[in-house]
C-alpha positions in Angstrom: -47.1 -34.0 24.2 -45.7 -35.3 21.2 -49.2 -34.5 19.7 -49.1 -31.5 20.8 -45.4 -30.9 19.7 -46.4 -32.2 16.3 -49.4 -29.5 15.6 -47.4 -27.1 16.8 -44.3 -27.6 14.3 -46.8 -28.1 11.5 -48.4 -24.6 12.6 -44.9 -22.9 12.4 -44.1 -24.8 9.3 -46.7 -23.3 7.5 -46.6 -20.1 8.6 -43.1 -19.5 7.5 -43.8 -20.6 3.8 -45.0 -16.9 3.1 -42.0 -15.1 4.9 -39.7 -17.7 3.0 -41.0 -16.7 -0.3 -40.9 -12.8 0.7 -37.6 -13.5 2.3 -36.4 -14.9 -1.3 -37.4 -11.5 -3.3 -35.5 -9.3 -1.2 -31.9 -8.3 -0.7 -30.3 -10.3 1.5 -29.6 -8.6 5.2 -31.8 -5.5 4.2 -34.9 -4.8 6.2 -37.1 -6.4 4.7 -35.1 -9.3 4.8 -34.7 -8.7 8.5 -38.5 -8.7 9.2 -39.0 -11.9 6.8 -36.9 -13.7 8.9 -37.6 -12.3 12.5 -41.3 -11.4 12.1 -42.8 -15.1 12.9 -40.5 -15.5 16.2 -42.9 -13.5 18.7 -46.1 -15.8 16.9 -43.9 -19.2 17.8 -43.0 -18.0 21.3 -46.9 -17.5 21.7 -47.5 -20.8 20.3 -45.1 -22.3 22.7 -46.9 -20.4 25.5 -50.3 -21.1 24.8 -49.7 -24.7 23.8 -48.2 -25.5 27.2 -45.2 -27.0 25.4 -43.1 -24.4 27.2 -39.1 -24.1 26.7 -38.3 -27.8 27.1 -34.9 -28.5 25.8 -36.1 -31.1 23.3 -38.8 -29.0 21.7 -35.7 -26.8 20.3 -34.3 -28.9 17.5 -38.1 -29.9 16.2 -39.4 -26.3 16.4 -36.2 -24.5 14.6 -36.3 -27.3 12.1 -39.9 -26.5 11.1 -39.1 -22.8 10.7 -36.2 -23.2 8.9 -37.9 -25.8 6.4 -40.9 -23.7 6.1 -38.7 -20.4 4.7 -36.8 -22.8 2.6 -40.0 -24.2 1.0 -41.0 -20.7 0.6 -37.8 -19.8 -1.3 -38.2 -22.8 -3.4 -41.7 -21.9 -4.2 -40.7 -18.5 -5.4 -38.0 -19.9 -7.6 -41.0 -21.7 -9.2 -43.1 -19.1 -9.5 -40.6 -16.9 -11.4 -40.1 -19.5 -14.0 -44.2 -20.5 -14.7 -45.6 -17.1 -14.5 -45.4 -14.1 -16.0 -44.3 -12.2 -13.0 -44.1 -12.4 -9.2 -44.2 -10.1 -6.2 -43.1 -10.9 -2.9 -46.3 -11.5 -1.7 -47.6 -15.3 -2.0 -51.2 -14.7 -2.4 -51.6 -12.4 -4.8 -48.8 -14.0 -7.0 -51.0 -17.3 -7.1 -54.3 -16.0 -7.7 -52.6 -13.8 -10.3 -50.9 -16.7 -11.9 -54.1 -18.9 -12.3 -56.0 -16.2 -13.7 -53.6 -15.6 -16.2 -53.7 -19.5 -17.1 -49.8 -18.9 -17.2 -49.7 -21.6 -14.1 -48.8 -24.8 -15.8 
């Protein structure tokens, strides 16, 4: 059970990095901000169901923590990209490719 919980929390953490990146580039409490925060939640519920970890009380702090840490890392990465690249959008993958092609990623 602990291994499943660890794997699911890592998946949730990685999955939330692009959403945190997107969230940090839009106006707070706008529709896009709301979507960036809430779109990953159905996928998390599906992961919980299909991984058989269920909704046991001790899984909540681990998974909620990985959710918020992924969002936070995405937000921090956005701040770093704004400093290191000429222009940034709200899409992390295209920004990384653009910065590498411009060779402005220091």
